[in-house]
TORGUMI-508134 format. One record per residue (C-alpha): residue number from 1; x, y, z; residue in three letters. Coordinates in Angstrom, 1 decimal. Layout:
<recs>
+------+--------+--------+--------+------+
! resi !      X !      Y !      Z ! resn !
+------+--------+--------+--------+------+
!  NUM !      X !      Y !      Z !  ALA !
...
+------+--------+--------+--------+------+
</recs>
This chain:
<recs>
+------+--------+--------+--------+------+
! resi !      X !      Y !      Z ! resn !
+------+--------+--------+--------+------+
!    1 !   -1.3 !   26.9 !   10.2 !  MET !
!    2 !   -2.8 !   24.1 !    8.1 !  PRO !
!    3 !   -3.1 !   20.8 !    9.5 !  LYS !
!    4 !   -1.8 !   19.1 !    6.1 !  VAL !
!    5 !    0.5 !   19.9 !    3.5 !  THR !
!    6 !   -0.1 !   18.4 !    0.1 !  VAL !
!    7 !    2.5 !   18.4 !   -2.2 !  GLY !
!    8 !    2.3 !   17.7 !   -6.3 !  MET !
!    9 !    5.5 !   17.9 !   -8.1 !  PRO !
!   10 !    4.9 !   17.8 !  -11.9 !  THR !
!   11 !    6.5 !   17.5 !  -15.2 !  TYR !
!   12 !    5.0 !   17.7 !  -18.8 !  ASN !
!   13 !    1.9 !   15.8 !  -17.7 !  ARG !
!   14 !   -0.7 !   18.7 !  -18.5 !  ALA !
!   15 !   -3.1 !   16.0 !  -20.0 !  LYS !
!   16 !   -3.5 !   14.5 !  -16.7 !  PHE !
!   17 !   -2.8 !   17.4 !  -14.1 !  LEU !
!   18 !   -6.1 !   19.3 !  -14.1 !  ALA !
!   19 !   -7.9 !   16.1 !  -13.2 !  LYS !
!   20 !   -5.3 !   15.5 !  -10.0 !  ALA !
!   21 !   -5.7 !   18.9 !   -9.1 !  ILE !
!   22 !   -9.6 !   18.9 !   -9.0 !  GLN !
!   23 !   -9.4 !   15.5 !   -7.0 !  GLN !
!   24 !   -7.5 !   17.3 !   -4.3 !  VAL !
!   25 !   -9.6 !   20.5 !   -4.4 !  LEU !
!   26 !  -12.7 !   18.0 !   -3.9 !  ALA !
!   27 !  -11.5 !   16.3 !   -0.7 !  GLN !
!   28 !  -13.6 !   16.1 !    2.3 !  THR !
!   29 !  -10.8 !   17.1 !    4.7 !  PHE !
!   30 !  -10.6 !   20.8 !    3.9 !  LYS !
!   31 !   -7.8 !   22.2 !    6.1 !  ASP !
!   32 !   -4.6 !   21.9 !    4.1 !  PHE !
!   33 !   -2.3 !   23.8 !    1.9 !  GLU !
!   34 !   -1.4 !   22.6 !   -1.6 !  PHE !
!   35 !    1.9 !   23.1 !   -3.0 !  ILE !
!   36 !    2.1 !   22.4 !   -7.0 !  ILE !
!   37 !    5.9 !   22.3 !   -8.1 !  TYR !
!   38 !    6.2 !   22.8 !  -11.9 !  ASN !
!   39 !    9.7 !   21.1 !  -12.2 !  ASP !
!   40 !   10.5 !   23.3 !  -15.6 !  GLY !
!   41 !    7.7 !   21.7 !  -17.8 !  SER !
!   42 !    7.6 !   22.5 !  -21.6 !  THR !
!   43 !    3.9 !   21.7 !  -22.5 !  ASP !
!   44 !    0.8 !   23.4 !  -21.0 !  GLU !
!   45 !    1.5 !   22.6 !  -17.4 !  THR !
!   46 !    1.6 !   26.2 !  -16.3 !  ILE !
!   47 !   -1.7 !   27.1 !  -18.2 !  SER !
!   48 !   -3.2 !   24.2 !  -16.3 !  VAL !
!   49 !   -2.0 !   25.5 !  -13.1 !  ILE !
!   50 !   -2.9 !   29.1 !  -13.5 !  GLN !
!   51 !   -6.5 !   28.1 !  -14.2 !  SER !
!   52 !   -7.1 !   27.2 !  -10.7 !  PHE !
!   53 !   -8.0 !   29.6 !   -8.3 !  ASN !
!   54 !   -8.0 !   28.5 !   -4.8 !  ASP !
!   55 !   -6.4 !   30.2 !   -1.6 !  ASP !
!   56 !   -4.9 !   26.8 !   -0.6 !  ARG !
!   57 !   -2.9 !   26.5 !   -3.8 !  ILE !
!   58 !    0.8 !   27.8 !   -3.7 !  ILE !
!   59 !    2.2 !   27.9 !   -7.0 !  LYS !
!   60 !    5.8 !   27.2 !   -7.8 !  ILE !
!   61 !    7.5 !   27.4 !  -11.5 !  ASN !
!   62 !   11.2 !   26.4 !  -11.4 !  GLU !
!   63 !   13.8 !   25.2 !  -14.2 !  ILE !
!   64 !   13.7 !   21.6 !  -14.7 !  ASN !
!   65 !   16.2 !   19.8 !  -12.0 !  ARG !
!   66 !   14.6 !   16.4 !  -12.0 !  GLY !
!   67 !   13.7 !   14.2 !   -9.1 !  MET !
!   68 !   14.1 !   14.4 !   -6.1 !  PRO !
!   69 !   14.6 !   18.1 !   -6.0 !  ARG !
!   70 !   10.9 !   19.0 !   -6.3 !  PRO !
!   71 !   10.3 !   16.8 !   -3.2 !  LEU !
!   72 !   12.7 !   18.3 !   -1.2 !  ASN !
!   73 !   11.6 !   21.9 !   -2.0 !  GLU !
!   74 !    8.1 !   20.9 !   -1.0 !  ILE !
!   75 !    9.3 !   19.4 !    2.4 !  LEU !
!   76 !   11.4 !   22.7 !    3.0 !  ARG !
!   77 !    8.2 !   24.6 !    2.5 !  LEU !
!   78 !    5.5 !   22.6 !    4.0 !  ALA !
!   79 !    3.8 !   24.2 !    7.2 !  LYS !
!   80 !    1.4 !   21.2 !    7.9 !  GLY !
!   81 !    1.4 !   19.1 !   11.0 !  GLU !
!   82 !    1.2 !   15.8 !    8.5 !  TYR !
!   83 !    2.6 !   16.1 !    4.9 !  ILE !
!   84 !    1.4 !   13.9 !    1.7 !  ILE !
!   85 !    2.9 !   13.8 !   -1.6 !  ILE !
!   86 !    0.5 !   13.1 !   -4.5 !  LEU !
!   87 !    1.3 !   12.3 !   -7.9 !  HIS !
!   88 !    0.2 !   14.6 !  -10.9 !  ASP !
!   89 !   -1.3 !   11.8 !  -12.9 !  HIS !
!   90 !   -3.2 !    9.3 !  -10.4 !  ASP !
!   91 !   -6.8 !    9.2 !   -8.8 !  PHE !
!   92 !   -7.8 !   10.0 !   -5.4 !  PHE !
!   93 !  -10.3 !    8.8 !   -3.2 !  ASP !
!   94 !  -12.5 !   11.8 !   -1.7 !  GLN !
!   95 !  -12.1 !   10.5 !    1.5 !  PHE !
!   96 !   -8.0 !    9.9 !    1.2 !  LEU !
!   97 !   -7.0 !   13.3 !    3.3 !  LEU !
!   98 !   -9.7 !   12.8 !    6.1 !  GLU !
!   99 !   -9.1 !    8.9 !    6.6 !  LYS !
!  100 !   -5.3 !    9.5 !    6.6 !  SER !
!  101 !   -5.7 !   12.4 !    8.9 !  TYR !
!  102 !   -7.9 !   10.5 !   11.5 !  ASN !
!  103 !   -5.5 !    7.4 !   11.5 !  ALA !
!  104 !   -2.5 !    9.6 !   12.4 !  LEU !
!  105 !   -4.8 !   11.4 !   15.4 !  ARG !
!  106 !   -5.7 !    7.9 !   16.5 !  LYS !
!  107 !   -2.2 !    6.7 !   17.0 !  TYR !
!  108 !   -0.1 !    9.6 !   17.9 !  PRO !
!  109 !    3.1 !    7.7 !   18.2 !  ASP !
!  110 !    3.1 !    6.3 !   14.6 !  ALA !
!  111 !    5.3 !    8.0 !   12.0 !  GLY !
!  112 !    3.0 !    7.6 !    9.0 !  PHE !
!  113 !    0.0 !    5.8 !    7.5 !  VAL !
!  114 !    0.3 !    3.5 !    4.4 !  LEU !
!  115 !   -3.3 !    3.6 !    2.5 !  GLN !
!  116 !   -4.4 !    0.8 !    0.4 !  GLY !
!  117 !   -3.9 !    1.2 !   -3.5 !  SER !
!  118 !   -4.4 !   -0.4 !   -6.9 !  ALA !
!  119 !   -3.0 !    0.1 !  -10.2 !  TRP !
!  120 !   -4.4 !    0.9 !  -13.4 !  ILE !
!  121 !   -3.5 !    1.4 !  -17.2 !  ASP !
!  122 !   -2.3 !    4.8 !  -18.5 !  GLU !
!  123 !   -5.7 !    5.0 !  -20.1 !  ASP !
!  124 !   -7.2 !    5.2 !  -16.6 !  GLY !
!  125 !   -9.7 !    2.5 !  -17.3 !  ILE !
!  126 !   -8.1 !   -0.7 !  -18.4 !  SER !
!  127 !   -6.3 !   -3.7 !  -16.3 !  ASN !
!  128 !   -7.5 !   -2.5 !  -12.6 !  TYR !
!  129 !   -5.4 !   -4.5 !  -10.1 !  ARG !
!  130 !   -6.0 !   -3.8 !   -6.5 !  SER !
!  131 !   -2.8 !   -3.9 !   -4.0 !  ASN !
!  132 !   -4.0 !   -4.5 !   -0.7 !  LEU !
!  133 !   -1.6 !   -6.1 !    1.9 !  LEU !
!  134 !   -2.2 !   -8.4 !    4.7 !  ASP !
!  135 !   -1.3 !   -6.2 !    7.5 !  LEU !
!  136 !   -3.1 !   -5.3 !   11.0 !  PRO !
!  137 !   -3.9 !   -1.7 !   11.5 !  GLU !
!  138 !   -0.9 !   -0.9 !   13.7 !  TYR !
!  139 !    2.5 !   -2.0 !   12.7 !  ASN !
!  140 !    5.8 !   -2.3 !   14.3 !  ASN !
!  141 !    8.1 !   -0.2 !   11.8 !  GLY !
!  142 !   11.1 !   -2.0 !   12.5 !  LYS !
!  143 !   10.0 !   -5.5 !   12.8 !  LYS !
!  144 !    8.2 !   -5.2 !    9.3 !  PHE !
!  145 !   11.5 !   -3.6 !    8.1 !  LEU !
!  146 !   13.6 !   -6.7 !    9.1 !  GLU !
!  147 !   11.0 !   -9.4 !    7.9 !  SER !
!  148 !   11.0 !   -7.6 !    4.5 !  TYR !
!  149 !   14.9 !   -7.9 !    4.2 !  PHE !
!  150 !   14.8 !  -11.4 !    5.2 !  LEU !
!  151 !   11.9 !  -12.5 !    2.4 !  ASN !
!  152 !   12.9 !  -13.6 !   -0.9 !  GLU !
!  153 !   10.1 !  -12.5 !   -2.7 !  LYS !
!  154 !   11.0 !   -9.4 !   -4.5 !  ASP !
!  155 !   12.6 !   -6.0 !   -4.7 !  LEU !
!  156 !    9.5 !   -4.0 !   -4.8 !  SER !
!  157 !    9.2 !   -1.3 !   -1.9 !  SER !
!  158 !    6.3 !   -2.5 !    0.6 !  PRO !
!  159 !    5.5 !    1.3 !    1.2 !  ILE !
!  160 !    4.3 !    3.3 !   -1.8 !  HIS !
!  161 !    5.3 !    6.8 !   -2.3 !  ALA !
!  162 !    2.1 !    8.7 !   -1.3 !  CYS !
!  163 !    1.9 !    8.0 !    2.4 !  CYS !
!  164 !    0.9 !   10.8 !    5.0 !  MET !
!  165 !    3.7 !   11.4 !    7.2 !  VAL !
!  166 !    4.0 !   13.0 !   10.4 !  ARG !
!  167 !    6.3 !   16.2 !    9.9 !  LYS !
!  168 !    7.9 !   15.4 !   13.5 !  LEU !
!  169 !    8.9 !   12.1 !   12.2 !  ALA !
!  170 !   10.4 !   13.6 !    9.0 !  TYR !
!  171 !   12.4 !   15.9 !   11.1 !  ASP !
!  172 !   13.7 !   12.8 !   13.3 !  GLN !
!  173 !   15.1 !   10.9 !   10.5 !  VAL !
!  174 !   16.7 !   13.8 !    8.6 !  GLY !
!  175 !   13.5 !   14.9 !    6.3 !  LYS !
!  176 !   15.0 !   15.2 !    2.9 !  TYR !
!  177 !   15.3 !   12.8 !    0.1 !  TYR !
!  178 !   18.8 !   11.8 !   -0.8 !  ASP !
!  179 !   19.5 !   13.1 !   -4.4 !  GLU !
!  180 !   22.0 !   10.5 !   -5.1 !  LYS !
!  181 !   19.3 !    7.9 !   -5.5 !  TYR !
!  182 !   17.1 !    9.7 !   -8.0 !  GLY !
!  183 !   13.8 !    8.7 !   -8.8 !  TRP !
!  184 !   13.9 !    6.1 !   -6.3 !  TYR !
!  185 !   15.0 !    8.1 !   -3.2 !  THR !
!  186 !   11.7 !    7.5 !   -1.5 !  ASP !
!  187 !   12.6 !    3.8 !   -0.8 !  ASN !
!  188 !   15.6 !    5.2 !    1.3 !  ASP !
!  189 !   13.3 !    7.4 !    3.2 !  LEU !
!  190 !   10.6 !    4.7 !    4.0 !  TRP !
!  191 !   13.4 !    2.6 !    5.5 !  PHE !
!  192 !   14.6 !    5.3 !    7.6 !  ARG !
!  193 !   11.2 !    6.0 !    8.8 !  LEU !
!  194 !   10.5 !    2.2 !    9.7 !  MET !
!  195 !   13.6 !    2.1 !   11.2 !  GLN !
!  196 !   12.5 !    4.6 !   13.7 !  ASN !
!  197 !    8.5 !    4.5 !   13.8 !  TYR !
!  198 !    5.6 !    2.3 !   13.6 !  ASN !
!  199 !    2.9 !    3.0 !   11.0 !  PHE !
!  200 !   -0.5 !    2.6 !   10.4 !  ILE !
!  201 !   -2.1 !    0.6 !    7.5 !  TYR !
!  202 !   -5.5 !    1.1 !    6.1 !  LEU !
!  203 !   -6.7 !   -1.7 !    4.1 !  ASN !
!  204 !   -9.1 !   -0.1 !    1.8 !  GLU !
!  205 !   -8.2 !    1.4 !   -1.8 !  VAL !
!  206 !   -7.8 !    5.2 !   -1.4 !  LEU !
!  207 !   -5.4 !    5.4 !   -4.3 !  PHE !
!  208 !   -5.4 !    4.5 !   -8.2 !  LYS !
!  209 !   -1.9 !    4.5 !   -9.4 !  PHE !
!  210 !   -1.8 !    5.3 !  -13.2 !  ARG !
!  211 !    0.7 !    3.2 !  -15.3 !  GLY !
!  212 !    3.6 !    5.4 !  -16.7 !  ARG !
!  213 !    3.7 !    6.5 !  -20.3 !  GLU !
!  214 !    5.6 !    4.2 !  -22.5 !  LEU !
!  215 !    8.3 !    7.1 !  -23.0 !  ASN !
!  216 !    8.5 !    7.8 !  -19.4 !  HIS !
!  217 !   12.1 !    8.5 !  -18.6 !  ILE !
!  218 !   12.2 !    5.6 !  -16.1 !  LEU !
!  219 !   11.6 !    2.9 !  -18.7 !  HIS !
!  220 !   15.0 !    3.9 !  -20.2 !  GLN !
!  221 !   16.9 !    3.5 !  -16.7 !  LYS !
!  222 !   16.5 !   -0.3 !  -15.7 !  ALA !
!  223 !   20.0 !   -0.9 !  -15.0 !  TRP !
!  224 !   20.1 !    2.7 !  -13.0 !  GLN !
!  225 !   17.3 !    1.6 !  -10.9 !  ILE !
!  226 !   18.9 !   -1.7 !  -10.3 !  ILE !
!  227 !   22.2 !   -0.1 !   -8.9 !  LYS !
!  228 !   20.2 !    2.7 !   -6.8 !  TRP !
!  229 !   18.1 !   -0.4 !   -5.4 !  THR !
!  230 !   21.1 !   -2.1 !   -4.4 !  PHE !
!  231 !   22.8 !    0.7 !   -2.6 !  GLU !
!  232 !   19.7 !    1.8 !   -0.8 !  ILE !
!  233 !   18.9 !   -1.7 !    0.4 !  HIS !
!  234 !   22.6 !   -2.5 !    1.4 !  LYS !
!  235 !   23.0 !    0.6 !    3.6 !  ILE !
!  236 !   19.8 !    0.1 !    5.1 !  ASN !
!  237 !   20.3 !   -3.6 !    6.0 !  ILE !
!  238 !   23.4 !   -2.4 !    7.7 !  GLN !
!  239 !   21.4 !   -0.1 !    9.9 !  ARG !
!  240 !   18.8 !   -2.5 !   10.5 !  SER !
!  241 !   21.1 !   -5.4 !   11.6 !  PHE !
!  242 !   23.9 !   -3.4 !   13.3 !  ILE !
!  243 !   25.4 !   -5.8 !   15.9 !  GLY !
!  244 !   23.9 !   -8.7 !   14.4 !  ASN !
!  245 !   26.3 !  -10.3 !   11.6 !  ASP !
!  246 !   24.2 !  -13.5 !   11.3 !  VAL !
!  247 !   21.2 !  -11.7 !   10.2 !  LEU !
!  248 !   23.1 !   -9.1 !    8.4 !  TYR !
!  249 !   25.0 !  -11.9 !    6.3 !  GLU !
!  250 !   21.5 !  -13.8 !    5.5 !  LYS !
!  251 !   19.9 !  -10.3 !    4.6 !  ALA !
!  252 !   22.9 !   -9.6 !    1.9 !  MET !
!  253 !   22.6 !  -13.2 !    0.8 !  LYS !
!  254 !   19.0 !  -12.6 !   -0.2 !  ILE !
!  255 !   19.6 !   -9.1 !   -1.5 !  LEU !
!  256 !   22.2 !  -10.6 !   -4.0 !  GLU !
!  257 !   19.6 !  -13.3 !   -5.0 !  TYR !
!  258 !   17.1 !  -10.8 !   -5.8 !  LYS !
!  259 !   19.1 !   -8.3 !   -7.6 !  ILE !
!  260 !   20.3 !  -11.5 !   -9.7 !  ALA !
!  261 !   16.9 !  -12.4 !  -10.4 !  LYS !
!  262 !   15.8 !   -8.5 !  -11.3 !  ALA !
!  263 !   18.8 !   -8.4 !  -13.7 !  SER !
!  264 !   17.6 !  -11.6 !  -15.3 !  LYS !
!  265 !   14.2 !  -10.1 !  -16.0 !  LYS !
!  266 !   15.7 !   -6.9 !  -17.2 !  ILE !
!  267 !   18.0 !   -8.9 !  -19.9 !  PHE !
!  268 !   14.9 !  -11.0 !  -21.3 !  TYR !
!  269 !   13.0 !   -7.9 !  -21.6 !  GLN !
!  270 !   15.9 !   -6.4 !  -24.0 !  SER !
!  271 !   15.9 !   -9.5 !  -25.8 !  MET !
!  272 !   12.1 !   -9.3 !  -26.4 !  ILE !
!  273 !   11.7 !   -5.7 !  -27.2 !  LYS !
!  274 !   14.9 !   -5.9 !  -29.5 !  GLY !
!  275 !   16.1 !   -2.7 !  -28.2 !  ASN !
!  276 !   19.7 !   -2.3 !  -28.9 !  LYS !
!  277 !   21.0 !    0.4 !  -26.8 !  ILE !
!  278 !   19.1 !   -1.5 !  -23.8 !  PHE !
!  279 !   20.5 !   -4.7 !  -24.9 !  LEU !
!  280 !   23.9 !   -3.0 !  -24.7 !  ASP !
!  281 !   23.6 !   -1.7 !  -21.5 !  GLU !
!  282 !   22.4 !   -5.1 !  -20.6 !  SER !
!  283 !   25.5 !   -7.0 !  -21.7 !  ILE !
!  284 !   27.7 !   -4.5 !  -19.9 !  GLU !
!  285 !   26.0 !   -5.0 !  -16.8 !  GLU !
!  286 !   25.9 !   -8.8 !  -16.9 !  ILE !
!  287 !   29.6 !   -8.8 !  -17.8 !  GLU !
!  288 !   30.6 !   -7.0 !  -14.5 !  LYS !
!  289 !   28.9 !   -9.3 !  -12.0 !  TYR !
!  290 !   26.6 !  -11.9 !  -12.9 !  ASN !
!  291 !   28.5 !  -15.2 !  -13.4 !  ASN !
!  292 !   25.4 !  -17.2 !  -13.0 !  ASP !
!  293 !   23.8 !  -15.1 !  -15.9 !  LEU !
!  294 !   26.8 !  -15.4 !  -18.0 !  LYS !
!  295 !   26.6 !  -19.4 !  -17.9 !  LEU !
!  296 !   22.9 !  -19.0 !  -19.0 !  LEU !
!  297 !   23.4 !  -17.2 !  -22.0 !  PHE !
!  298 !   26.1 !  -19.5 !  -23.0 !  LEU !
!  299 !   23.6 !  -22.2 !  -23.0 !  LYS !
!  300 !   21.5 !  -19.9 !  -25.2 !  LEU !
!  301 !   24.1 !  -19.8 !  -27.6 !  LEU !
!  302 !   24.7 !  -23.5 !  -27.9 !  LEU !
!  303 !   20.9 !  -24.0 !  -28.0 !  ASN !
!  304 !   19.2 !  -25.5 !  -30.9 !  ARG !
!  305 !   15.6 !  -24.8 !  -30.3 !  ASN !
!  306 !   14.5 !  -22.2 !  -33.3 !  ASP !
!  307 !   13.2 !  -19.7 !  -31.5 !  PHE !
!  308 !   16.3 !  -19.2 !  -29.2 !  LEU !
!  309 !   18.5 !  -19.7 !  -32.2 !  LYS !
!  310 !   16.8 !  -16.9 !  -33.9 !  ASN !
!  311 !   17.0 !  -14.6 !  -31.0 !  ALA !
!  312 !   20.7 !  -15.5 !  -30.3 !  VAL !
!  313 !   21.3 !  -14.8 !  -34.1 !  LEU !
!  314 !   19.5 !  -11.4 !  -33.5 !  LYS !
!  315 !   21.9 !  -10.4 !  -30.9 !  ILE !
!  316 !   24.9 !  -12.8 !  -31.9 !  GLY !
!  317 !   27.7 !  -10.2 !  -32.0 !  PRO !
!  318 !   27.0 !   -8.9 !  -28.6 !  LYS !
!  319 !   26.3 !  -12.5 !  -26.8 !  LEU !
!  320 !   29.6 !  -13.6 !  -28.6 !  ASN !
!  321 !   31.5 !  -11.4 !  -26.2 !  ARG !
!  322 !   30.0 !  -13.4 !  -23.3 !  ILE !
!  323 !   30.8 !  -16.9 !  -25.1 !  ARG !
!  324 !   34.7 !  -15.7 !  -25.3 !  LYS !
!  325 !   34.9 !  -15.6 !  -21.8 !  LEU !
!  326 !   34.4 !  -19.4 !  -21.4 !  PHE !
!  327 !   37.0 !  -20.2 !  -24.4 !  PHE !
+------+--------+--------+--------+------+
</recs>
């Protein structure tokens, strides 16, 4: 049986996929199976996968069902004692598997290992940004999660999607991704893991996450992401603070503040980009639940600043719907 299962779901990224596969096969740690799951790609993905001949590779081609179905299928098939999901367009340090595996061996009660990472633009070269956290090597998962829910910084997940996880930990928390949360379902899984397990942090860049393509589907789902995020946070706040009404109420107020802040950012982006469909969706969402934001845009309507006035005129018919709410 392999010590590690490496899973790589892929969809229409033939131009990046070969490099990602090569970097997995070049790892210094060799005792792994490598499940490559093609989720109904329509480009040259199948040809790229078929060009690799390595006994560790398990090749799966299915019709397109979207995330997180490929992730759940990989977890269902995984035979390794440890499981890691790698993306089809990112960059992996050659010691990634070895250092992650050794860390989990060092701390047998830890559920997963979080590796240091960095971001880079789609071209794989530009705008490198390291993302190292101020954390000790060994962390109390439950306390870390509670402190995350009680801070007002932002909604971004403190845990990236490519941790190496102990299979027993997956089994304990109900290892499968909840399909109702779509692309953001991994956040729910990390929260469940932290409620039950401590984790390890490796403070060095072992990943470079490549920016998503401009036409990636997630760029068209900003409001859906807000909804998923709110639902995931709400249910996990309830789990984390069960029996503690004071902290639960505080965490929920912080969540509402962060959701409002993120909503405001999305609307600004829709104005700047001049994306009519995105703007329409923004107006609809604002009308549903954000009174503070309605007041802000009413002020924009009445503002005499030329830049704002031109922006308002450009989307005047839509913003008029907000103005009428106050007269």
